PDB file of N, CA, C, O and CB in Angstrom:
ATOM      1  N   UNK A   1     107.369 -41.574  12.363  1.00  0.00           N
ATOM      2  CA  UNK A   1     107.142 -40.142  12.247  1.00  0.00           C
ATOM      3  C   UNK A   1     106.831 -39.562  13.625  1.00  0.00           C
ATOM      4  O   UNK A   1     105.997 -40.098  14.355  1.00  0.00           O
ATOM      5  CB  UNK A   1     105.991 -39.847  11.254  1.00  0.00           C
ATOM      6  N   UNK A   2     107.501 -38.469  13.979  1.00  0.00           N
ATOM      7  CA  UNK A   2     107.318 -37.862  15.286  1.00  0.00           C
ATOM      8  C   UNK A   2     106.110 -36.934  15.286  1.00  0.00           C
ATOM      9  O   UNK A   2     105.840 -36.242  14.304  1.00  0.00           O
ATOM     10  CB  UNK A   2     108.574 -37.100  15.701  1.00  0.00           C
ATOM     11  N   UNK A   3     105.402 -36.933  16.383  1.00  0.00           N
ATOM     12  CA  UNK A   3     104.236 -36.071  16.522  1.00  0.00           C
ATOM     13  C   UNK A   3     104.654 -34.707  17.060  1.00  0.00           C
ATOM     14  O   UNK A   3     105.538 -34.610  17.911  1.00  0.00           O
ATOM     15  CB  UNK A   3     103.188 -36.718  17.446  1.00  0.00           C
ATOM     16  N   UNK A   4     104.023 -33.670  16.566  1.00  0.00           N
ATOM     17  CA  UNK A   4     104.270 -32.314  17.054  1.00  0.00           C
ATOM     18  C   UNK A   4     103.244 -31.891  18.089  1.00  0.00           C
ATOM     19  O   UNK A   4     103.178 -30.719  18.458  1.00  0.00           O
ATOM     20  CB  UNK A   4     104.266 -31.331  15.899  1.00  0.00           C
ATOM     21  N   UNK A   5     102.433 -32.851  18.566  1.00  0.00           N
ATOM     22  CA  UNK A   5     101.319 -32.537  19.450  1.00  0.00           C
ATOM     23  C   UNK A   5     101.772 -31.815  20.719  1.00  0.00           C
ATOM     24  O   UNK A   5     101.142 -30.836  21.119  1.00  0.00           O
ATOM     25  CB  UNK A   5     100.580 -33.806  19.817  1.00  0.00           C
ATOM     26  N   UNK A   6     102.841 -32.270  21.357  1.00  0.00           N
ATOM     27  CA  UNK A   6     103.278 -31.681  22.620  1.00  0.00           C
ATOM     28  C   UNK A   6     104.311 -30.569  22.449  1.00  0.00           C
ATOM     29  O   UNK A   6     104.787 -30.015  23.440  1.00  0.00           O
ATOM     30  CB  UNK A   6     103.844 -32.752  23.502  1.00  0.00           C
ATOM     31  N   UNK A   7     104.656 -30.243  21.239  1.00  0.00           N
ATOM     32  CA  UNK A   7     105.628 -29.184  20.999  1.00  0.00           C
ATOM     33  C   UNK A   7     105.000 -27.817  21.186  1.00  0.00           C
ATOM     34  O   UNK A   7     103.863 -27.573  20.783  1.00  0.00           O
ATOM     35  CB  UNK A   7     106.213 -29.303  19.601  1.00  0.00           C
ATOM     36  N   UNK A   8     105.768 -26.928  21.807  1.00  0.00           N
ATOM     37  CA  UNK A   8     105.288 -25.555  21.966  1.00  0.00           C
ATOM     38  C   UNK A   8     105.666 -24.742  20.741  1.00  0.00           C
ATOM     39  O   UNK A   8     106.703 -24.976  20.120  1.00  0.00           O
ATOM     40  CB  UNK A   8     105.868 -24.907  23.249  1.00  0.00           C
ATOM     41  N   UNK A   9     104.832 -23.806  20.407  1.00  0.00           N
ATOM     42  CA  UNK A   9     105.129 -22.866  19.333  1.00  0.00           C
ATOM     43  C   UNK A   9     106.331 -22.041  19.778  1.00  0.00           C
ATOM     44  O   UNK A   9     106.427 -21.719  20.962  1.00  0.00           O
ATOM     45  CB  UNK A   9     103.889 -21.950  18.998  1.00  0.00           C
ATOM     46  N   UNK A  10     107.261 -21.678  18.875  1.00  0.00           N
ATOM     47  CA  UNK A  10     108.448 -20.906  19.266  1.00  0.00           C
ATOM     48  C   UNK A  10     108.139 -19.634  20.040  1.00  0.00           C
ATOM     49  O   UNK A  10     108.903 -19.261  20.930  1.00  0.00           O
ATOM     50  CB  UNK A  10     109.231 -20.549  18.050  1.00  0.00           C
ATOM     51  N   UNK A  11     107.051 -18.966  19.729  1.00  0.00           N
ATOM     52  CA  UNK A  11     106.703 -17.731  20.428  1.00  0.00           C
ATOM     53  C   UNK A  11     106.282 -17.992  21.873  1.00  0.00           C
ATOM     54  O   UNK A  11     106.366 -17.087  22.703  1.00  0.00           O
ATOM     55  CB  UNK A  11     105.587 -17.010  19.689  1.00  0.00           C
ATOM     56  N   UNK A  12     105.830 -19.208  22.193  1.00  0.00           N
ATOM     57  CA  UNK A  12     105.401 -19.523  23.546  1.00  0.00           C
ATOM     58  C   UNK A  12     106.583 -19.763  24.475  1.00  0.00           C
ATOM     59  O   UNK A  12     106.421 -19.682  25.693  1.00  0.00           O
ATOM     60  CB  UNK A  12     104.500 -20.735  23.536  1.00  0.00           C
ATOM     61  N   UNK A  13     107.744 -20.051  23.950  1.00  0.00           N
ATOM     62  CA  UNK A  13     108.891 -20.369  24.781  1.00  0.00           C
ATOM     63  C   UNK A  13     109.776 -19.160  25.042  1.00  0.00           C
ATOM     64  O   UNK A  13     110.652 -19.221  25.905  1.00  0.00           O
ATOM     65  CB  UNK A  13     109.698 -21.456  24.139  1.00  0.00           C
ATOM     66  N   UNK A  14     109.571 -18.066  24.321  1.00  0.00           N
ATOM     67  CA  UNK A  14     110.401 -16.886  24.508  1.00  0.00           C
ATOM     68  C   UNK A  14     109.796 -15.981  25.573  1.00  0.00           C
ATOM     69  O   UNK A  14     108.580 -15.795  25.613  1.00  0.00           O
ATOM     70  CB  UNK A  14     110.564 -16.125  23.184  1.00  0.00           C
ATOM     71  N   UNK A  15     110.655 -15.406  26.454  1.00  0.00           N
ATOM     72  CA  UNK A  15     110.124 -14.497  27.473  1.00  0.00           C
ATOM     73  C   UNK A  15     109.581 -13.222  26.834  1.00  0.00           C
ATOM     74  O   UNK A  15     110.038 -12.806  25.770  1.00  0.00           O
ATOM     75  CB  UNK A  15     111.212 -14.149  28.504  1.00  0.00           C
ATOM     76  N   UNK A  16     108.608 -12.613  27.491  1.00  0.00           N
ATOM     77  CA  UNK A  16     108.026 -11.375  26.995  1.00  0.00           C
ATOM     78  C   UNK A  16     109.021 -10.242  27.232  1.00  0.00           C
ATOM     79  O   UNK A  16     109.559 -10.097  28.329  1.00  0.00           O
ATOM     80  CB  UNK A  16     106.659 -11.076  27.686  1.00  0.00           C
ATOM     81  N   UNK A  17     109.256  -9.450  26.205  1.00  0.00           N
ATOM     82  CA  UNK A  17     110.151  -8.312  26.356  1.00  0.00           C
ATOM     83  C   UNK A  17     109.423  -7.183  27.069  1.00  0.00           C
ATOM     84  O   UNK A  17     108.228  -6.969  26.866  1.00  0.00           O
ATOM     85  CB  UNK A  17     110.680  -7.840  24.985  1.00  0.00           C
ATOM     86  N   UNK A  18     110.159  -6.470  27.901  1.00  0.00           N
ATOM     87  CA  UNK A  18     109.586  -5.325  28.589  1.00  0.00           C
ATOM     88  C   UNK A  18     109.242  -4.246  27.571  1.00  0.00           C
ATOM     89  O   UNK A  18     110.040  -3.945  26.683  1.00  0.00           O
ATOM     90  CB  UNK A  18     110.560  -4.781  29.660  1.00  0.00           C
ATOM     91  N   UNK A  19     108.067  -3.671  27.699  1.00  0.00           N
ATOM     92  CA  UNK A  19     107.642  -2.587  26.820  1.00  0.00           C
ATOM     93  C   UNK A  19     107.779  -1.268  27.563  1.00  0.00           C
ATOM     94  O   UNK A  19     107.639  -1.218  28.785  1.00  0.00           O
ATOM     95  CB  UNK A  19     106.181  -2.797  26.333  1.00  0.00           C
ATOM     96  N   UNK A  20     108.052  -0.208  26.828  1.00  0.00           N
ATOM     97  CA  UNK A  20     108.147   1.110  27.448  1.00  0.00           C
ATOM     98  C   UNK A  20     107.498   2.148  26.541  1.00  0.00           C
ATOM     99  O   UNK A  20     107.441   1.970  25.324  1.00  0.00           O
ATOM    100  CB  UNK A  20     109.624   1.482  27.736  1.00  0.00           C
ATOM    101  N   UNK A  21     107.003   3.245  27.146  1.00  0.00           N
ATOM    102  CA  UNK A  21     106.388   4.306  26.342  1.00  0.00           C
ATOM    103  C   UNK A  21     107.466   5.183  25.713  1.00  0.00           C
ATOM    104  O   UNK A  21     108.526   5.402  26.298  1.00  0.00           O
ATOM    105  CB  UNK A  21     105.434   5.165  27.204  1.00  0.00           C
ATOM    106  N   UNK A  22     107.181   5.673  24.528  1.00  0.00           N
ATOM    107  CA  UNK A  22     108.123   6.558  23.830  1.00  0.00           C
ATOM    108  C   UNK A  22     107.331   7.562  23.018  1.00  0.00           C
ATOM    109  O   UNK A  22     106.415   7.198  22.281  1.00  0.00           O
ATOM    110  CB  UNK A  22     109.097   5.749  22.913  1.00  0.00           C
ATOM    111  N   UNK A  23     107.689   8.826  23.158  1.00  0.00           N
ATOM    112  CA  UNK A  23     107.021   9.879  22.397  1.00  0.00           C
ATOM    113  C   UNK A  23     107.741  10.097  21.075  1.00  0.00           C
ATOM    114  O   UNK A  23     108.957  10.285  21.032  1.00  0.00           O
ATOM    115  CB  UNK A  23     106.967  11.191  23.206  1.00  0.00           C
ATOM    116  N   UNK A  24     106.960  10.069  19.994  1.00  0.00           N
ATOM    117  CA  UNK A  24     107.494  10.354  18.662  1.00  0.00           C
ATOM    118  C   UNK A  24     106.916  11.710  18.249  1.00  0.00           C
ATOM    119  O   UNK A  24     105.715  11.850  18.020  1.00  0.00           O
ATOM    120  CB  UNK A  24     107.126   9.206  17.611  1.00  0.00           C
ATOM    121  N   UNK A  25     107.798  12.694  18.162  1.00  0.00           N
ATOM    122  CA  UNK A  25     107.365  14.054  17.806  1.00  0.00           C
ATOM    123  C   UNK A  25     107.255  14.193  16.293  1.00  0.00           C
ATOM    124  O   UNK A  25     107.671  13.307  15.547  1.00  0.00           O
ATOM    125  CB  UNK A  25     108.348  15.109  18.370  1.00  0.00           C
ATOM    126  N   UNK A  26     106.696  15.306  15.853  1.00  0.00           N
ATOM    127  CA  UNK A  26     106.354  15.519  14.446  1.00  0.00           C
ATOM    128  C   UNK A  26     107.514  15.293  13.481  1.00  0.00           C
ATOM    129  O   UNK A  26     107.350  14.602  12.475  1.00  0.00           O
ATOM    130  CB  UNK A  26     105.840  16.906  14.269  1.00  0.00           C
ATOM    131  N   UNK A  27     108.688  15.865  13.772  1.00  0.00           N
ATOM    132  CA  UNK A  27     109.810  15.738  12.837  1.00  0.00           C
ATOM    133  C   UNK A  27     110.254  14.279  12.684  1.00  0.00           C
ATOM    134  O   UNK A  27     110.539  13.829  11.574  1.00  0.00           O
ATOM    135  CB  UNK A  27     110.991  16.597  13.310  1.00  0.00           C
ATOM    136  N   UNK A  28     110.310  13.550  13.790  1.00  0.00           N
ATOM    137  CA  UNK A  28     110.683  12.137  13.708  1.00  0.00           C
ATOM    138  C   UNK A  28     109.579  11.308  13.061  1.00  0.00           C
ATOM    139  O   UNK A  28     109.857  10.368  12.317  1.00  0.00           O
ATOM    140  CB  UNK A  28     110.998  11.589  15.100  1.00  0.00           C
ATOM    141  N   UNK A  29     108.327  11.658  13.346  1.00  0.00           N
ATOM    142  CA  UNK A  29     107.191  10.944  12.759  1.00  0.00           C
ATOM    143  C   UNK A  29     107.214  11.051  11.231  1.00  0.00           C
ATOM    144  O   UNK A  29     106.958  10.071  10.531  1.00  0.00           O
ATOM    145  CB  UNK A  29     105.861  11.499  13.313  1.00  0.00           C
ATOM    146  N   UNK A  30     107.521  12.243  10.723  1.00  0.00           N
ATOM    147  CA  UNK A  30     107.618  12.429   9.270  1.00  0.00           C
ATOM    148  C   UNK A  30     108.730  11.567   8.686  1.00  0.00           C
ATOM    149  O   UNK A  30     108.565  10.955   7.630  1.00  0.00           O
ATOM    150  CB  UNK A  30     107.866  13.908   8.929  1.00  0.00           C
ATOM    151  N   UNK A  31     109.871  11.524   9.385  1.00  0.00           N
ATOM    152  CA  UNK A  31     111.005  10.723   8.908  1.00  0.00           C
ATOM    153  C   UNK A  31     110.681   9.232   8.903  1.00  0.00           C
ATOM    154  O   UNK A  31     111.082   8.501   7.997  1.00  0.00           O
ATOM    155  CB  UNK A  31     112.236  10.981   9.776  1.00  0.00           C
ATOM    156  N   UNK A  32     109.938   8.785   9.943  1.00  0.00           N
ATOM    157  CA  UNK A  32     109.608   7.356  10.054  1.00  0.00           C
ATOM    158  C   UNK A  32     108.367   6.961   9.252  1.00  0.00           C
ATOM    159  O   UNK A  32     108.128   5.777   9.013  1.00  0.00           O
ATOM    160  CB  UNK A  32     109.397   6.992  11.510  1.00  0.00           C
ATOM    161  N   UNK A  33     107.588   7.945   8.842  1.00  0.00           N
ATOM    162  CA  UNK A  33     106.358   7.652   8.104  1.00  0.00           C
ATOM    163  C   UNK A  33     105.233   7.172   8.997  1.00  0.00           C
ATOM    164  O   UNK A  33     104.410   6.355   8.583  1.00  0.00           O
ATOM    165  CB  UNK A  33     106.627   6.622   7.051  1.00  0.00           C
ATOM    166  N   UNK A  34     105.193   7.683  10.237  1.00  0.00           N
ATOM    167  CA  UNK A  34     104.127   7.329  11.181  1.00  0.00           C
ATOM    168  C   UNK A  34     103.511   8.612  11.717  1.00  0.00           C
ATOM    169  O   UNK A  34     104.025   9.703  11.470  1.00  0.00           O
ATOM    170  CB  UNK A  34     104.671   6.441  12.351  1.00  0.00           C
ATOM    171  N   UNK A  35     102.413   8.483  12.449  1.00  0.00           N
ATOM    172  CA  UNK A  35     101.788   9.637  13.084  1.00  0.00           C
ATOM    173  C   UNK A  35     102.540   9.975  14.360  1.00  0.00           C
ATOM    174  O   UNK A  35     103.098   9.089  15.006  1.00  0.00           O
ATOM    175  CB  UNK A  35     100.294   9.368  13.384  1.00  0.00           C
ATOM    176  N   UNK A  36     102.558  11.239  14.724  1.00  0.00           N
ATOM    177  CA  UNK A  36     103.185  11.613  15.991  1.00  0.00           C
ATOM    178  C   UNK A  36     102.277  11.169  17.132  1.00  0.00           C
ATOM    179  O   UNK A  36     101.062  11.063  16.967  1.00  0.00           O
ATOM    180  CB  UNK A  36     103.454  13.153  16.059  1.00  0.00           C
ATOM    181  N   UNK A  37     102.874  10.912  18.280  1.00  0.00           N
ATOM    182  CA  UNK A  37     102.136  10.466  19.460  1.00  0.00           C
ATOM    183  C   UNK A  37     103.005   9.567  20.311  1.00  0.00           C
ATOM    184  O   UNK A  37     104.216   9.471  20.107  1.00  0.00           O
ATOM    185  CB  UNK A  37     100.849   9.734  19.056  1.00  0.00           C
ATOM    186  N   UNK A  38     102.381   8.918  21.253  1.00  0.00           N
ATOM    187  CA  UNK A  38     103.069   8.005  22.163  1.00  0.00           C
ATOM    188  C   UNK A  38     102.922   6.574  21.668  1.00  0.00           C
ATOM    189  O   UNK A  38     101.838   6.158  21.260  1.00  0.00           O
ATOM    190  CB  UNK A  38     102.518   8.140  23.600  1.00  0.00           C
ATOM    191  N   UNK A  39     104.015   5.826  21.705  1.00  0.00           N
ATOM    192  CA  UNK A  39     104.043   4.441  21.243  1.00  0.00           C
ATOM    193  C   UNK A  39     104.606   3.530  22.325  1.00  0.00           C
ATOM    194  O   UNK A  39     105.502   3.918  23.074  1.00  0.00           O
ATOM    195  CB  UNK A  39     104.873   4.317  19.956  1.00  0.00           C
ATOM    196  N   UNK A  40     104.070   2.315  22.400  1.00  0.00           N
ATOM    197  CA  UNK A  40     104.666   1.273  23.233  1.00  0.00           C
ATOM    198  C   UNK A  40     105.713   0.590  22.372  1.00  0.00           C
ATOM    199  O   UNK A  40     105.419   0.131  21.269  1.00  0.00           O
ATOM    200  CB  UNK A  40     103.584   0.245  23.773  1.00  0.00           C
ATOM    201  N   UNK A  41     106.944   0.523  22.885  1.00  0.00           N
ATOM    202  CA  UNK A  41     108.021  -0.056  22.096  1.00  0.00           C
ATOM    203  C   UNK A  41     108.742  -1.156  22.874  1.00  0.00           C
ATOM    204  O   UNK A  41     108.769  -1.161  24.104  1.00  0.00           O
ATOM    205  CB  UNK A  41     109.011   1.030  21.674  1.00  0.00           C
ATOM    206  N   UNK A  42     109.323  -2.086  22.118  1.00  0.00           N
ATOM    207  CA  UNK A  42     110.172  -3.120  22.699  1.00  0.00           C
ATOM    208  C   UNK A  42     111.550  -2.522  22.962  1.00  0.00           C
ATOM    209  O   UNK A  42     111.846  -1.413  22.515  1.00  0.00           O
ATOM    210  CB  UNK A  42     110.269  -4.368  21.761  1.00  0.00           C
ATOM    211  N   UNK A  43     112.391  -3.255  23.686  1.00  0.00           N
ATOM    212  CA  UNK A  43     113.767  -2.830  23.944  1.00  0.00           C
ATOM    213  C   UNK A  43     114.506  -2.621  22.622  1.00  0.00           C
ATOM    214  O   UNK A  43     115.372  -1.752  22.522  1.00  0.00           O
ATOM    215  CB  UNK A  43     114.508  -3.874  24.822  1.00  0.00           C
ATOM    216  N   UNK A  44     114.165  -3.415  21.614  1.00  0.00           N
ATOM    217  CA  UNK A  44     114.815  -3.321  20.301  1.00  0.00           C
ATOM    218  C   UNK A  44     114.412  -2.064  19.531  1.00  0.00           C
ATOM    219  O   UNK A  44     115.040  -1.724  18.528  1.00  0.00           O
ATOM    220  CB  UNK A  44     114.480  -4.548  19.474  1.00  0.00           C
ATOM    221  N   UNK A  45     113.358  -1.366  19.998  1.00  0.00           N
ATOM    222  CA  UNK A  45     112.881  -0.170  19.312  1.00  0.00           C
ATOM    223  C   UNK A  45     111.691  -0.421  18.402  1.00  0.00           C
ATOM    224  O   UNK A  45     111.177   0.509  17.781  1.00  0.00           O
ATOM    225  CB  UNK A  45     113.988   0.423  18.514  1.00  0.00           C
ATOM    226  N   UNK A  46     111.248  -1.674  18.318  1.00  0.00           N
ATOM    227  CA  UNK A  46     110.095  -2.024  17.491  1.00  0.00           C
ATOM    228  C   UNK A  46     108.812  -1.477  18.103  1.00  0.00           C
ATOM    229  O   UNK A  46     108.551  -1.669  19.290  1.00  0.00           O
ATOM    230  CB  UNK A  46     109.995  -3.549  17.320  1.00  0.00           C
ATOM    231  N   UNK A  47     108.013  -0.795  17.285  1.00  0.00           N
ATOM    232  CA  UNK A  47     106.724  -0.286  17.753  1.00  0.00           C
ATOM    233  C   UNK A  47     105.765  -1.449  17.929  1.00  0.00           C
ATOM    234  O   UNK A  47     105.642  -2.302  17.050  1.00  0.00           O
ATOM    235  CB  UNK A  47     106.141   0.760  16.766  1.00  0.00           C
ATOM    236  N   UNK A  48     105.083  -1.480  19.075  1.00  0.00           N
ATOM    237  CA  UNK A  48     104.127  -2.547  19.360  1.00  0.00           C
ATOM    238  C   UNK A  48     102.700  -2.014  19.332  1.00  0.00           C
ATOM    239  O   UNK A  48     101.788  -2.710  18.888  1.00  0.00           O
ATOM    240  CB  UNK A  48     104.426  -3.189  20.722  1.00  0.00           C
ATOM    241  N   UNK A  49     102.503  -0.798  19.798  1.00  0.00           N
ATOM    242  CA  UNK A  49     101.164  -0.222  19.879  1.00  0.00           C
ATOM    243  C   UNK A  49     101.260   1.296  19.763  1.00  0.00           C
ATOM    244  O   UNK A  49     102.237   1.900  20.207  1.00  0.00           O
ATOM    245  CB  UNK A  49     100.463  -0.629  21.204  1.00  0.00           C
ATOM    246  N   UNK A  50     100.251   1.898  19.170  1.00  0.00           N
ATOM    247  CA  UNK A  50     100.225   3.352  19.096  1.00  0.00           C
ATOM    248  C   UNK A  50      99.781   3.819  17.721  1.00  0.00           C
ATOM    249  O   UNK A  50      99.567   2.996  16.832  1.00  0.00           O
ATOM    250  CB  UNK A  50     101.596   3.927  19.428  1.00  0.00           C
ATOM    251  N   UNK A  51      99.643   5.084  17.535  1.00  0.00           N
ATOM    252  CA  UNK A  51      99.957   6.145  18.485  1.00  0.00           C
ATOM    253  C   UNK A  51      98.848   6.324  19.530  1.00  0.00           C
ATOM    254  O   UNK A  51      97.673   6.062  19.273  1.00  0.00           O
ATOM    255  CB  UNK A  51     100.189   7.455  17.742  1.00  0.00           C
ATOM    256  N   UNK A  52      99.264   6.776  20.706  1.00  0.00           N
ATOM    257  CA  UNK A  52      98.341   7.086  21.798  1.00  0.00           C
ATOM    258  C   UNK A  52      98.416   8.583  22.060  1.00  0.00           C
ATOM    259  O   UNK A  52      99.438   9.216  21.794  1.00  0.00           O
ATOM    260  CB  UNK A  52      98.680   6.263  23.095  1.00  0.00           C
ATOM    261  N   UNK A  53      97.326   9.149  22.584  1.00  0.00           N
ATOM    262  CA  UNK A  53      97.248  10.600  22.803  1.00  0.00           C
ATOM    263  C   UNK A  53      98.156  11.095  23.923  1.00  0.00           C
ATOM    264  O   UNK A  53      98.631  12.230  23.883  1.00  0.00           O
ATOM    265  CB  UNK A  53      95.830  10.989  23.113  1.00  0.00           C
ATOM    266  N   UNK A  54      98.396  10.248  24.921  1.00  0.00           N
ATOM    267  CA  UNK A  54      99.206  10.682  26.059  1.00  0.00           C
ATOM    268  C   UNK A  54     100.064   9.531  26.573  1.00  0.00           C
ATOM    269  O   UNK A  54      99.842   8.371  26.226  1.00  0.00           O
ATOM    270  CB  UNK A  54      98.310  11.226  27.187  1.00  0.00           C
ATOM    271  N   UNK A  55     101.041   9.867  27.403  1.00  0.00           N
ATOM    272  CA  UNK A  55     101.879   8.839  28.010  1.00  0.00           C
ATOM    273  C   UNK A  55     101.031   7.923  28.892  1.00  0.00           C
ATOM    274  O   UNK A  55     101.261   6.714  28.935  1.00  0.00           O
ATOM    275  CB  UNK A  55     103.018   9.480  28.833  1.00  0.00           C
ATOM    276  N   UNK A  56     100.060   8.493  29.590  1.00  0.00           N
ATOM    277  CA  UNK A  56      99.170   7.698  30.440  1.00  0.00           C
ATOM    278  C   UNK A  56      98.386   6.668  29.643  1.00  0.00           C
ATOM    279  O   UNK A  56      98.275   5.513  30.054  1.00  0.00           O
ATOM    280  CB  UNK A  56      98.210   8.604  31.182  1.00  0.00           C
ATOM    281  N   UNK A  57      97.834   7.091  28.485  1.00  0.00           N
ATOM    282  CA  UNK A  57      97.105   6.155  27.618  1.00  0.00           C
ATOM    283  C   UNK A  57      98.028   5.041  27.141  1.00  0.00           C
ATOM    284  O   UNK A  57      97.633   3.878  27.073  1.00  0.00           O
ATOM    285  CB  UNK A  57      96.493   6.895  26.408  1.00  0.00           C
ATOM    286  N   UNK A  58      99.260   5.412  26.812  1.00  0.00           N
ATOM    287  CA  UNK A  58     100.228   4.439  26.331  1.00  0.00           C
ATOM    288  C   UNK A  58     100.558   3.428  27.436  1.00  0.00           C
ATOM    289  O   UNK A  58     100.621   2.225  27.183  1.00  0.00           O
ATOM    290  CB  UNK A  58     101.509   5.149  25.844  1.00  0.00           C
ATOM    291  N   UNK A  59     100.767   3.923  28.661  1.00  0.00           N
ATOM    292  CA  UNK A  59     101.075   3.029  29.785  1.00  0.00           C
ATOM    293  C   UNK A  59      99.907   2.083  30.085  1.00  0.00           C
ATOM    294  O   UNK A  59     100.124   0.919  30.423  1.00  0.00           O
ATOM    295  CB  UNK A  59     101.420   3.851  31.039  1.00  0.00           C
ATOM    296  N   UNK A  60      98.680   2.573  29.966  1.00  0.00           N
ATOM    297  CA  UNK A  60      97.508   1.706  30.181  1.00  0.00           C
ATOM    298  C   UNK A  60      97.478   0.582  29.146  1.00  0.00           C
ATOM    299  O   UNK A  60      97.155  -0.560  29.474  1.00  0.00           O
ATOM    300  CB  UNK A  60      96.196   2.532  30.110  1.00  0.00           C
ATOM    301  N   UNK A  61      97.813   0.905  27.901  1.00  0.00           N
ATOM    302  CA  UNK A  61      97.849  -0.113  26.854  1.00  0.00           C
ATOM    303  C   UNK A  61      98.964  -1.125  27.133  1.00  0.00           C
ATOM    304  O   UNK A  61      98.778  -2.326  26.937  1.00  0.00           O
ATOM    305  CB  UNK A  61      98.049   0.543  25.468  1.00  0.00           C
ATOM    306  N   UNK A  62     100.109  -0.643  27.586  1.00  0.00           N
ATOM    307  CA  UNK A  62     101.211  -1.546  27.936  1.00  0.00           C
ATOM    308  C   UNK A  62     100.759  -2.512  29.033  1.00  0.00           C
ATOM    309  O   UNK A  62     101.062  -3.703  28.977  1.00  0.00           O
ATOM    310  CB  UNK A  62     102.463  -0.740  28.400  1.00  0.00           C
ATOM    311  N   UNK A  63     100.034  -1.999  30.028  1.00  0.00           N
ATOM    312  CA  UNK A  63      99.537  -2.860  31.111  1.00  0.00           C
ATOM    313  C   UNK A  63      98.528  -3.892  30.605  1.00  0.00           C
ATOM    314  O   UNK A  63      98.444  -4.995  31.146  1.00  0.00           O
ATOM    315  CB  UNK A  63      98.893  -2.008  32.208  1.00  0.00           C
ATOM    316  N   UNK A  64      97.762  -3.537  29.564  1.00  0.00           N
ATOM    317  CA  UNK A  64      96.832  -4.512  28.960  1.00  0.00           C
ATOM    318  C   UNK A  64      97.603  -5.611  28.232  1.00  0.00           C
ATOM    319  O   UNK A  64      97.289  -6.795  28.353  1.00  0.00           O
ATOM    320  CB  UNK A  64      95.860  -3.806  27.977  1.00  0.00           C
ATOM    321  N   UNK A  65      98.610  -5.196  27.480  1.00  0.00           N
ATOM    322  CA  UNK A  65      99.398  -6.145  26.693  1.00  0.00           C
ATOM    323  C   UNK A  65     100.267  -7.000  27.594  1.00  0.00           C
ATOM    324  O   UNK A  65     100.396  -8.206  27.385  1.00  0.00           O
ATOM    325  CB  UNK A  65     100.266  -5.410  25.670  1.00  0.00           C
ATOM    326  N   UNK A  66     100.860  -6.374  28.595  1.00  0.00           N
ATOM    327  CA  UNK A  66     101.844  -7.012  29.447  1.00  0.00           C
ATOM    328  C   UNK A  66     101.531  -6.664  30.893  1.00  0.00           C
ATOM    329  O   UNK A  66     102.097  -5.709  31.425  1.00  0.00           O
ATOM    330  CB  UNK A  66     103.284  -6.578  29.065  1.00  0.00           C
ATOM    331  N   UNK A  67     100.636  -7.418  31.550  1.00  0.00           N
ATOM    332  CA  UNK A  67     100.276  -7.094  32.931  1.00  0.00           C
ATOM    333  C   UNK A  67     101.482  -7.165  33.853  1.00  0.00           C
ATOM    334  O   UNK A  67     102.386  -7.970  33.627  1.00  0.00           O
ATOM    335  CB  UNK A  67      99.188  -8.035  33.431  1.00  0.00           C
ATOM    336  N   UNK A  68     101.508  -6.324  34.901  1.00  0.00           N
ATOM    337  CA  UNK A  68     102.628  -6.374  35.841  1.00  0.00           C
ATOM    338  C   UNK A  68     102.741  -7.748  36.489  1.00  0.00           C
ATOM    339  O   UNK A  68     101.730  -8.402  36.744  1.00  0.00           O
ATOM    340  CB  UNK A  68     102.469  -5.299  36.917  1.00  0.00           C
ATOM    341  N   UNK A  69     103.959  -8.183  36.755  1.00  0.00           N
ATOM    342  CA  UNK A  69     104.200  -9.478  37.378  1.00  0.00           C
ATOM    343  C   UNK A  69     103.845  -9.394  38.851  1.00  0.00           C
ATOM    344  O   UNK A  69     104.281  -8.478  39.549  1.00  0.00           O
ATOM    345  CB  UNK A  69     105.672  -9.924  37.191  1.00  0.00           C
ATOM    346  N   UNK A  70     103.046 -10.358  39.327  1.00  0.00           N
ATOM    347  CA  UNK A  70     102.688 -10.392  40.740  1.00  0.00           C
ATOM    348  C   UNK A  70     103.789 -11.109  41.509  1.00  0.00           C
ATOM    349  O   UNK A  70     104.222 -12.196  41.128  1.00  0.00           O
ATOM    350  CB  UNK A  70     101.313 -11.091  40.955  1.00  0.00           C
ATOM    351  N   UNK A  71     104.235 -10.488  42.593  1.00  0.00           N
ATOM    352  CA  UNK A  71     105.291 -11.082  43.402  1.00  0.00           C
ATOM    353  C   UNK A  71     104.702 -12.162  44.311  1.00  0.00           C
ATOM    354  O   UNK A  71     103.618 -11.991  44.869  1.00  0.00           O
ATOM    355  CB  UNK A  71     106.015  -9.997  44.239  1.00  0.00           C
ATOM    356  N   UNK A  72     105.430 -13.280  44.453  1.00  0.00           N
ATOM    357  CA  UNK A  72     105.004 -14.351  45.351  1.00  0.00           C
ATOM    358  C   UNK A  72     105.389 -13.981  46.774  1.00  0.00           C
ATOM    359  O   UNK A  72     106.424 -13.357  47.006  1.00  0.00           O
ATOM    360  CB  UNK A  72     105.634 -15.715  44.943  1.00  0.00           C
ATOM    361  N   UNK A  73     104.555 -14.370  47.714  1.00  0.00           N
ATOM    362  CA  UNK A  73     104.849 -14.089  49.123  1.00  0.00           C
ATOM    363  C   UNK A  73     105.638 -15.182  49.735  1.00  0.00           C
ATOM    364  O   UNK A  73     105.975 -15.113  50.917  1.00  0.00           O
ATOM    365  CB  UNK A  73     103.592 -13.880  49.908  1.00  0.00           C
TER     366      UNK A  73
END
């Protein structure tokens, strides 16, 4: 029987998708069944976080979830 001790969970091997802020206005919010506001979304359009009061608040949350990559010198 093989041990799974050294196996990584599937989510650990996938790269993190870039998140971006997106404003959902009232008419779209009603259609989607969510509150209007700013949301952090994946490239696929999946909501990750929100609603936030402003684009700045949304960007701060994105930075918490996905810190900027530090460049090597």
